[in-house]
C-alpha positions, 0 to 999 in steps of 0.5 A, a space after each residue: 307393840 309398844 307398852 309406853 303410855 302416852 301423856 295426853 296432857 299439854 299447857 305445862 312445861 315437860 322435861 323430856 329425855 330422848 336416848 338414841 338406840 343402843 345399837 346406834 353409834 354416838 352422834 359425832 360432834 358435827 352431827 349435833 347441830 342436826 338435832 338442834 335443827 330438828 328441835 327448831 323445825 318441829 318447834 316452828 311447825 308444831 308451835 310449841 314453846 322450847 324453853 331450853 335444851 342440851 344435846 349430848 352424843 347419846 341423848 338429848 333433853 329438853 324443856 317443852 311446853 305444848 300449846 293445846 290441843 297439842 300433846 307432849 307426845 305429838 311434840 316429842 314425836 314430831 322431833 323424832 
């Protein structure tokens, strides 16, 4: 069971970092667009603002602004 505290706030911009599991190999260059597609699809489906992002081989960063009642936790969960 996770002990991570979920932020139940919205209506502000969050800087998010998501790391790959350490047991997974780094993403190959041809796999990076898949992360971008997942971000875009979640943005359309969940209707949050995606202000910017960067995808690297072992993690990604994004600036996300969820619109109420959507929370940042649900927005990031939808991308994952």
